[in-house]
N, C-alpha and C positions, 0 to 999 in steps of 0.2 A: 659691599653688597649694593645692587643696583634695583630700582623698582621696575619690575617687568611691565610692559604695556598691557592694558586690558582690552578686550574685544570692544567694550563701550568706547574707550578712548579712540580706538582705530577707526571704528565706524563714524565717530563724531568728527574726526579729522577729514576722513574721506569725504563726508557731507559738505564740509567747509570747502574744500578744494574743488568739489565736483563742478561748479560753474565755470573753472578756470583751467583744468587739466582736462585731457581727452579719456574717456573710458574707452581704453584700447580694447579691440576685438581678441577673442580667444578662437581658434580654429583646429580642427582635427587635421593632422598631416596627411595629405593624399599621395601617399608614396607606397608602392608595392614593395619596393626594396627595403625600405626602412621598417615597414610592418612585418615583413618576413624574418628580418634579422632580430627584432626585439618581441616579435610574437605577441603584440598588443597593440592598442590604439595609443597614438602618440598625439599630445596636444601642445599648441604653440600659443603662449600669451604674447600678442605682437605689441610689445612695448617700444619697439624701434618706430612704431607710428606716432609716437607720443610727441608732443610739442618739443622741440630742440633735437628731435630725433633719438632720445634716449629716456630712460625712466628718471634720469636725474632732474627733470623739471618737476617732479613732485616733491621731493625732499628740499629743493632750493626754494620753492615757493612755500612751502610749509615754513620753513625758517624765517624768510622775509616777512610773511604775514604776522609772525610772532613778535616783530621787533616794535619797540615803543616809538612814539611820534619823534622823541629826540634822537634816536638812532636812526630813523629814516632820514632826518635832516641831514645828517653826516654821511649818509650812504654806505655802501657795502664794500668789501674786498673779498677776493677768493684767489686760491691758488690751484692749478689743475693742469692735468696733462691735455686737456681739452674739453672734455664733455661737461664736466662740472662748471667750467668757465662759461661755457654757451648758456647752461642752465641759469646759473647765478646771474648772468647778463640779462637774460630773458625775464626771470622773476623781478628783477630790479626795475626793468623796464615796465613790467605790468603794474608794479606798485608805484612808478612814478618817482623813483629815487635814482641816485647816481651810482654807478659801479666801476671800480677799477680792478681788472682782473690780471694775474699774473701767472705768466706761463714761460716755459724754458724755450729757448730759440729752436730747439730740436722738435717741438709740438708740430702735430701735423697741419700744414698750412691751410687746410679746409677749415679746421677747428679755430684757427686764429680769426680767420675772415668771418666766420659764423659768429663769434663773439662780438666782433666789431659791428657787424650787421645789426645785432641787438641792442647797440647804442653804448656799449661799454668802452673805456679806455683800455687798450691791452698793453701792457708792460711786459717786455721779453727780458728774460735773464739768462746768464750763461749756463747755469745749472739749478737743480732743485734746492740746494743750500742758499744761493743767492736769492732764489724766488721766495723763499719763506722769510729771509731777512727782509726782503722788499715789502712783504704784507706786514709784518711786524711794525716796519717803519710807518705804513700807511696807517695802521691801527694807531699808533701812538701819536704821530704828527697830524694826522687829520680826522682822527676820532672816528674812523671806519669801523664798522661791525665785521667781523671775519665771518664768513660763512663757510663751514666746515664741510669738505667734500663726502664725509661719511659718518662722522660721530655725532652724536647727540639725540636726544629724545625727539625733537622736531622733525629731524631728518627721518628717522625710522619710522615715525607715524605717517610721514608722508608717503615713503616707499611701500609702507603696509598697505596701502590701497591697491597695489599691484596683486597682492596675495588675495585681498578680500575680494576683488573682481574676478579672480581666477576661480575662486572657491565658489562662488555664486554661479559662474557659468558652467563649471563641469562638476557633476555630482559623483561622489564616491571615488574621488582620486586616490591612487595607491602611493603615488610619489611625485615629487616635484624637484627639478634640478635648477640651481641657481649659480650663476658665475660670481666669484668673490674678488673684490678688489682690496678695499679697506673693510667692508663688512656691512657697510650702509643698505645695500639692498637686500642682501640675505636676512639681516636681522629684522627688517620689516616683513618681508614675504613670509619667513618662517614663523615669526609672531602670529600672524594672521591664519596661516594654515593650521598650525598647532592648536590655536585656541578655538578653531571651528571643527577641526578633526584631528585629535591627537594620535590617531592610528596612520594617518599619512605621513609617508617618510619624507624628510627634507634633505637633499644632498648638495653639497657646496662643491665647486670644482675651482681649482687654482692652476696657473702655470707653474712647472716645476721650478723655474727661474724666479718666481716672486711668491713662494708659498708661506707668506707670513703668518696666515690664520692656521695653516697645518702645524707650523712651529709652535704657535701659541698654545694650541690645543695639547701638544704634547709637552709644553713646559707648564700647563695649567696657568698661564698668565700672559698678558700681551708681550710680544717679542718684537724687537727692532731687527732687521736683516742687515748683514754687512754688505751684501751686494744683490742687486736686482738686474735680471737678465731676461727679458721676453719681448716679444713683438707685441703682445697684449698690454699697450701701455695704460689702457683703462683698468687694468687689474695689477697694476704695479706700484701700489703704495708701499714704502719700504718697512711699514709696521702695522701692528694692530694696536686698538685702542681700548680702554676699559669698558665702556658701555656696548659697543657693537660686539665685543669680544664675549661679554656675559651673557648677551642674547643669543649669540652663536652657541655659546656652551649649553644653555638652556633648552634651545629649540631645534637644533641641527644635529641631525642623527649622525652624519658622517661627511667628511671632507676628503676629496680625492684630489690627486695632481695630474697633469697631463704636459706632453711636451709641445714645443712651438709648432713642430710639424703635424702632430695631431690637431692642433687648433686650426691650422691651414686646411687640413683634410676636412674638418668640420666645416668651415666655411665654404669649401667647394661643394660639399654635398649639400648644405643649405641652398646653394645656389643652383645646383643641378636638380636636386630631388625635390626641394621645398620651394624654389623659385623666389628666393629672398636673397638679396645681397647684404650681407651683414659684416660689422667689424669683428676682429679676433675675439673680443670680449663675449660676444653672442656665440660665434663658432665654437666656443669651448664647450657649451653645454651639450651640443649634438656629439662632440667627440667624447665628452665624458659618458654620455648615454651608451655609445657603442664601444667604448673601450673599457675603463676601469669600472664602471658601474653596470655594464650589460647582465651580469649574472644577478644583480640586484634588482634590475628593472624588467628583466624578461618576463613576458606574460602578465605584467603589471600595467595599470592605467596610469601613464605617466605624462606629466606636462614639463615642458621647459619654458623658461622665462627669456624671450628673444629680447636681450635687454637694450640693444642699440644698433646704429647703422652709420655712424658718422666717420666715413672714411672716403678718401678720395679716389677717384677710378683709377689712376696710376698705381697707387699703393695696393688697391684691392686687386687688380690685374696680377701683380706680382706675387701676392700672396696665394692667390687661387692656382697659379701655375705650381708654386711650391706644394700646395695642399695636394693637387692632383697626383703627385708622384707617391703620395701616401695613403691615398684613397682605398684602394684594395686591401692595404694592411689594416686600415681602421674597420672596413666592414667585415673582414674575417672570412 
């Protein structure tokens, strides 16, 4: 059993972080096509406008601010496909401490450069197993504190600010759609949403090739996947962990899965209908709203968390072209 966060704790952490993170805007989607398909207003929580380009800044800073002075002296380390590495680097810079972040050589070049631009030393490894081994070495030999990409109370309390702001911005929401990687974002958002309005549905979405939370919910315990295969590297941790899984189980109504083709179609529609250039993790929410969740959110006042936009133009163009071939199918 884990202790679930309280609304007082969420509000207190949001207040502590408020001077250092952005209060990102929430806006109503201005698309007649999407409105006609869903039959209701659709709202966008624009967390892609957050420092570092994703919601990750909130959780990373929440963790870094909780470190003791001794821990700060030795600095931090992190392992990431990119977004968490950027956020951890930014949070360390803001706190005036050193950061060594570990990424795989296949990480998006833009994300590698952004991490370096925030002042971190970036260590590239051949694969994820080698990356985790390097992080463990940095913890042991240099005394660095590992900032987990999605697991832990401080990470969740930081991410919960997204849900808290959303619920303050839009009254009487019926549903919120959130992408799931390891579960750090949805654990925070769902906690805030349900504590404020228990009747508001919270839906999670995962890639079919990286559905660790779906498997964990079916198993009623955290699961490690044997294989991960998706373009959405931000949604591709190979496992779920106890804390984020427990909050998911307590606060999330349903988790659905979508294909990479649907994710790309969601990205294309974000660009064409909502005028937003997003990464695959964000494209997943619109794909879910129009796909497996359409019958659940049709006619409902629904919000999507637009979680991030850290993608280089060449990769974005390739994925948009792929998505355009599947837009008609997604719109139905």
